[in-house]
FISE-22608 format. One record per residue: x, z, y of N, C-alpha, C in turn. Coordinates in steps of 0.02 Angstrom, whole numbers, padded with zeros to 5 digits, always signed. Atoms other than C-alpha are relative to their C-alpha. Layout:
residues N
XZYXZYXZY
...
END
This chain:
residues 216
+00071-00006+00017+00317+00198+00557-00035-00067+00007
+00032+00064-00011+00265+00030+00629+00026-00052-00049
-00027+00047+00049+00380-00063+00510-00031+00010-00068
+00030-00013+00064+00304+00023+00360-00075-00006+00000
+00072+00005-00003+00125+00007+00421-00024-00072+00000
+00029+00066+00000+00006-00139+00423-00015-00022+00071
+00014+00028-00067-00062-00242+00568-00042+00047+00043
+00039-00048-00039-00183-00103+00619+00047+00050+00035
-00048-00045-00031-00039+00018+00648+00037-00034+00057
-00037+00036-00052+00055-00113+00746-00043-00013+00061
+00045+00013-00057-00096-00158+00852-00013+00063+00040
+00011-00064-00035-00131+00025+00893+00061+00020+00040
-00062-00018-00036+00051+00055+00939+00010-00044+00061
-00009+00045-00057+00056-00099+01051-00051+00014+00055
+00050-00017-00050-00107-00052+01137+00020+00064+00038
-00022-00062-00033-00043+00124+01172+00060-00013+00045
-00058+00016-00042+00121+00053+01236-00021-00036+00063
+00024+00036-00059+00030-00067+01352-00036+00047+00049
+00035-00048-00043-00082+00073+01417+00050+00045+00036
-00049-00044-00031+00068+00185+01449+00039-00036+00055
-00038+00038-00050+00167+00050+01541-00043-00013+00062
+00045+00014-00057+00017+00000+01649-00014+00062+00041
+00017-00061-00037-00029+00178+01694+00060+00026+00039
-00058-00025-00035+00149+00227+01740+00020-00046+00058
-00014+00046-00055+00179+00069+01843-00050+00011+00056
+00052-00011-00051+00014+00097+01932+00009+00067+00034
-00011-00066-00029+00052+00281+01957+00056-00002+00052
-00056+00003-00047+00220+00246+02039-00017-00041+00062
+00018+00043-00057+00152+00105+02147-00050+00034+00046
+00051-00032-00041-00002+00199+02204+00027+00062+00036
-00030-00057-00033+00099+00355+02240+00039-00021+00061
-00038+00025-00057+00214+00255+02352-00045-00023+00056
+00046+00026-00051+00070+00168+02442-00038+00056+00034
+00042-00052-00029-00038+00322+02467+00041+00051+00039
-00042-00045-00039+00106+00433+02522+00017-00031+00067
-00013+00033-00064+00150+00304+02654-00062-00001+00043
+00063+00000-00039-00033+00291+02706-00015+00069+00029
+00012-00067-00025-00046+00480+02722+00044+00016+00061
-00043-00009-00059+00099+00475+02844-00021-00046+00057
+00013+00050-00051+00044+00318+02935-00066+00011+00037
+00066-00005-00032-00140+00355+02967+00000+00048+00059
-00002-00042-00060-00113+00507+03081+00042-00028+00056
-00042+00030-00051+00027+00417+03172-00036-00058+00034
+00036+00057-00029-00081+00262+03196-00057+00024+00045
+00055-00026-00042-00229+00362+03261+00027+00027+00065
-00030-00027-00061-00118+00455+03384+00026-00056+00045
-00027+00055-00040-00032+00294+03439-00056-00041+00033
+00056+00037-00029-00201+00210+03467-00027+00036+00062
+00031-00036-00056-00271+00346+03579+00049+00011+00057
-00050-00008-00053-00108+00363+03676+00017-00065+00036
-00015+00064-00031-00100+00177+03717-00036-00007+00066
+00032+00008-00066-00137+00130+03899-00056-00050+00000
+00052+00050+00002-00244-00020+03852-00009-00024-00072
+00017+00022+00067-00320-00109+03704+00056-00043-00031
-00053+00042+00026-00182-00238+03686+00060+00040-00024
-00055-00042+00020-00047-00105+03680-00017+00041-00062
+00021-00038+00058-00149-00006+03555+00007-00042-00064
-00006+00044+00059-00156-00155+03436+00073-00010-00017
-00072+00007+00014+00032-00181+03455+00029+00063-00032
-00024-00062+00030+00063+00002+03415-00020+00004-00074
+00023-00003+00069-00042-00011+03258+00038-00049-00044
-00038+00049+00039+00048-00168+03201+00070+00027-00018
-00067-00028+00013+00211-00071+03212-00002+00058-00049
+00003-00061+00040+00153+00089+03126-00039-00008-00065
+00046+00005+00057+00018+00033+03003+00029-00047-00052
-00036+00042+00048+00125-00029+02859-00045-00029-00054
+00043+00022+00054-00017-00046+02734-00070-00018+00024
+00063+00023-00028-00158-00100+02851-00058+00046-00019
+00053-00048+00013-00262+00057+02838-00044+00011+00062
+00036-00013-00062-00312+00079+03021-00012-00064+00039
+00005+00062-00039-00282-00092+03098-00063-00040-00015
+00062+00038+00011-00429-00177+03009-00061+00029+00036
+00056-00030-00036-00550-00053+03089+00002-00020+00074
-00008+00017-00071-00480-00088+03262-00015-00074+00011
+00013+00072-00008-00482-00276+03238-00073-00017-00009
+00071+00012+00009-00661-00268+03176-00041+00021+00060
+00037-00025-00059-00717-00168+03328+00020-00036+00064
-00026+00030-00062-00614-00266+03455-00047-00050+00032
+00044+00048-00033-00733-00413+03483-00061+00031+00032
+00061-00031-00026-00882-00298+03510+00015+00046+00059
-00017-00046-00054-00794-00171+03620+00024-00037+00062
-00026+00037-00057-00717-00305+03730-00045-00057+00022
+00045+00055-00016-00863-00427+03733-00038+00014+00064
+00041-00007-00061-00960-00457+03892-00071+00019-00020
+00067-00021+00018-01131-00374+03891-00050-00058-00001
+00047+00055-00005-01215-00539+03934+00017-00058-00047
-00020+00054+00045-01134-00640+03793-00060-00024-00040
+00058+00026+00037-01262-00756+03708+00005+00016-00074
+00003-00013+00072-01316-00720+03530+00009-00065-00038
-00013+00061+00038-01244-00849+03411-00035+00001-00068
+00034-00004+00064-01334-00787+03254-00044+00062-00001
+00046-00056+00004-01459-00659+03193+00036+00067+00004
-00037-00063-00003-01324-00526+03173+00015+00020+00071
-00017-00016-00069-01282-00539+03357-00062+00019+00042
+00059-00020-00037-01463-00510+03409-00013+00075-00005
+00008-00073+00006-01451-00328+03352+00034+00034+00058
-00035-00037-00053-01402-00195+03478+00074+00007-00014
-00073-00002+00007-01217-00179+03510+00023+00057-00045
-00020-00056+00042-01207-00008+03428-00011-00015-00074
+00011+00018+00070-01283-00076+03268+00051-00051-00024
-00051+00049+00018-01165-00224+03268+00068+00033-00012
-00063-00035+00008-01017-00109+03291+00000+00042-00064
+00005-00040+00062-01077+00007+03152+00008-00044-00061
-00005+00044+00058-01096-00140+03033+00071-00026-00008
-00068+00026+00004-00924-00211+03076+00049+00054-00025
-00044-00054+00022-00838-00042+03055-00014+00019-00073
+00016-00017+00070-00931-00007+02893+00030-00051-00048
-00029+00051+00044-00876-00173+02818+00076+00006-00003
-00073-00007-00001-00696-00149+02874+00022+00062-00038
-00017-00062+00035-00692+00030+02810-00009-00008-00076
+00011+00012+00071-00763-00025+02643+00057-00039-00031
-00057+00039+00026-00625-00155+02622+00063+00043-00006
-00060-00042+00001-00489-00028+02665-00004+00050-00058
+00008-00050+00053-00559+00104+02546+00006-00033-00069
-00007+00035+00063-00573-00024+02406+00073-00014-00017
-00071+00011+00012-00390-00067+02427+00035+00065-00017
-00030-00064+00016-00343+00117+02427-00019+00024-00070
+00023-00021+00066-00445+00145+02268+00021-00047-00056
-00020+00049+00050-00370-00004+02178+00041+00034-00055
-00036-00028+00057-00313+00046+02004-00029+00066-00026
+00029-00063+00023-00415+00207+01993-00041-00009-00063
+00041+00013+00060-00533+00129+01866+00045-00008-00061
-00046+00009+00056-00385+00079+01757+00027+00067-00024
-00025-00065+00020-00314+00255+01760-00054+00041-00036
+00054-00036+00032-00483+00329+01717-00013-00028-00070
+00012+00031+00065-00505+00204+01575+00054+00020-00051
-00055-00020+00045-00333+00243+01502-00007+00073-00020
+00007-00071+00016-00362+00430+01515-00057+00015-00047
+00058-00013+00042-00530+00417+01429+00006-00031-00069
+00000+00037+00063-00489+00293+01290+00064+00009-00041
-00063-00004+00037-00306+00323+01243-00003+00051-00057
+00003-00046+00058-00342+00479+01136-00038-00030-00059
+00039+00029+00055-00472+00382+01036+00037-00058-00033
-00041+00052+00031-00354+00235+01012+00051+00031-00046
-00046-00035+00044-00224+00355+00944-00034+00030-00061
+00038-00027+00056-00357+00438+00836-00017-00054-00051
+00013+00056+00046-00401+00268+00764+00061-00013-00043
-00060+00009+00039-00220+00246+00712+00010+00055-00051
-00007-00056+00046-00219+00419+00634-00048-00006-00059
+00049+00006+00053-00379+00391+00536+00019-00056-00049
-00020+00056+00043-00318+00224+00473+00062+00018-00041
-00060-00019+00036-00149+00297+00426-00016+00048-00057
+00020-00046+00053-00229+00439+00328-00037-00036-00056
+00036+00040+00051-00344+00315+00241+00050-00038-00043
-00050+00037+00039-00194+00210+00191+00040+00048-00045
-00037-00049+00040-00101+00366+00133-00040+00023-00061
+00042-00021+00056-00247+00423+00026-00006-00055-00051
+00003+00056+00047-00260+00250-00049+00063-00006-00040
-00063+00003+00037-00075+00251-00094+00006+00056-00051
-00002-00056+00047-00090+00423-00173-00046-00012-00059
+00047+00015+00055-00243+00369-00273+00028-00052-00047
-00029+00052+00043-00151+00215-00334+00057+00028-00042
-00055-00029+00039-00002+00321-00387-00025+00047-00054
+00029-00042+00051-00115+00438-00483+00020+00073+00004
-00021-00070-00008-00030+00599-00425-00005+00020+00073
+00007-00024-00068-00066+00703-00270+00042+00063+00008
-00044-00057-00012+00078+00816-00219+00012+00007+00075
-00015-00011-00071+00130+00893-00054+00052-00049+00025
-00052+00047-00021+00283+00782-00048-00028-00069+00014
+00029+00066-00010+00180+00625-00066-00047-00002+00060
+00049-00001-00054+00051+00679+00064+00032+00015+00068
-00027-00023-00064+00161+00759+00197+00028-00057+00042
-00031+00054-00038+00258+00603+00246-00050-00047+00031
+00048+00047-00029+00117+00476+00266-00049+00032+00049
+00049-00032-00045-00006+00600+00343+00034+00021+00065
-00036-00018-00060+00126+00665+00464+00013-00059+00045
-00010+00060-00040+00167+00489+00519-00065-00023+00033
+00065+00020-00028-00018+00454+00544-00019+00044+00059
+00018-00045-00054-00040+00608+00653+00040-00014+00064
-00039+00018-00060+00096+00543+00770-00040-00044+00047
+00041+00044-00042-00030+00414+00831-00045+00041+00046
+00042-00043-00042-00144+00553+00894+00042+00030+00057
-00045-00027-00051+00002+00634+00985+00018-00053+00051
-00016+00054-00046+00048+00465+01059-00058-00015+00047
+00059+00011-00043-00130+00441+01122-00007+00053+00053
+00003-00054-00050-00127+00610+01207+00056-00006+00051
-00056+00008-00047+00044+00574+01282-00014-00055+00050
+00019+00053-00047-00028+00416+01360-00056+00023+00046
+00060-00018-00038-00192+00495+01417+00013+00053+00053
-00008-00056-00046-00131+00655+01499+00031-00020+00067
-00025+00022-00066-00021+00574+01634-00050-00042+00039
+00050+00041-00035-00160+00450+01672-00054+00043+00032
+00052-00044-00028-00289+00588+01696+00027+00039+00060
-00029-00037-00056-00172+00691+01805+00010-00046+00061
-00009+00047-00055-00130+00537+01909-00066-00018+00032
+00066+00017-00027-00314+00493+01928-00026+00056+00046
+00024-00056-00041-00356+00667+01994+00041+00007+00064
-00042-00008-00059-00207+00677+02112-00012-00057+00050
+00010+00056-00045-00227+00502+02183-00071-00002+00028
+00069-00002-00025-00415+00525+02196-00007+00048+00059
+00002-00047-00057-00390+00676+02310+00033-00031+00061
-00033+00032-00056-00270+00578+02418-00045-00054+00031
+00044+00052-00026-00391+00432+02433-00059+00031+00037
+00057-00033-00034-00535+00550+02477+00021+00026+00069
-00023-00025-00065-00431+00630+02615+00011-00057+00050
-00010+00058-00044-00382+00460+02686-00067-00029+00021
+00066+00027-00017-00562+00400+02678-00034+00043+00053
+00030-00044-00050-00620+00553+02776+00033-00010+00068
-00035+00011-00064-00486+00524+02909-00021-00066+00031
+00019+00065-00026-00533+00341+02926-00073-00001+00023
+00069-00005-00022-00718+00381+02937-00004+00035+00068
-00002-00033-00065-00681+00502+03079+00024-00045+00055
-00025+00047-00050-00580+00370+03169-00052-00053+00017
+00052+00050-00012-00721+00244+03147-00055+00029+00045
+00050-00032-00043-00844+00368+03225+00026+00005+00072
-00028-00003-00067-00726+00392+03371+00000-00068+00034
+00003+00067-00029-00716+00204+03395-00070-00017+00024
+00069+00013-00023-00905+00197+03405-00013+00033+00067
+00009-00033-00064-00894+00319+03549+00028-00039+00059
-00027+00039-00055-00796+00191+03651-00051-00050+00027
+00049+00049-00024-00949+00078+03664-00044+00033+00052
+00041-00030-00053-01038+00112+03829-00073+00004-00021
+00072-00007+00013-01215+00176+03818-00038-00054+00039
+00038+00051-00035-01344+00042+03864-00035+00030+00061
+00031-00022-00063-01409+00056+04040-00075-00001-00006
+00073-00005+00002-01590+00107+04062-00029-00018+00068
END
């Protein structure tokens, strides 16, 4: 079909091929990363709370947290939770109460972790939303070319129409074949990311509880 078509058919076929390869590579990679994170996050949280001291807790996380999902939160909170109450303020951020500083540090660290976990979701959504229309473009162009060939021949028979139109419709099927796995992957991985984000938010709230209440 691509050999008999023009540059538009070839361009559409190459775009669909690139979309399919990217979405499947991303699907396999993200599945591997998120499945590991789903196993590591509960283990890391348990290892942190079972550690006898802060140093041992960080060592435990370095051993269990293969994709740095929990460790960034702990490292962000470590300077504030271990700082002396009378430490001088070096900048305007340090003049805020300790609880606000800790909240800001954990929020920034959590945002970075969630962004890494969500990496590639936009690409999957884009492929799922646009691939059917790319295939439809190839189909419309193929039918247009087929109608032009029939008009030039001067005769319109089923035999002359079935072949070119059928080949053109393959582009629509190819677009759907690219889009459906991308949409399914986006929904599945999105649920996994949401569950991990909820677990990390809960851990961040627990870390905030380690900061002593200010004396009155």
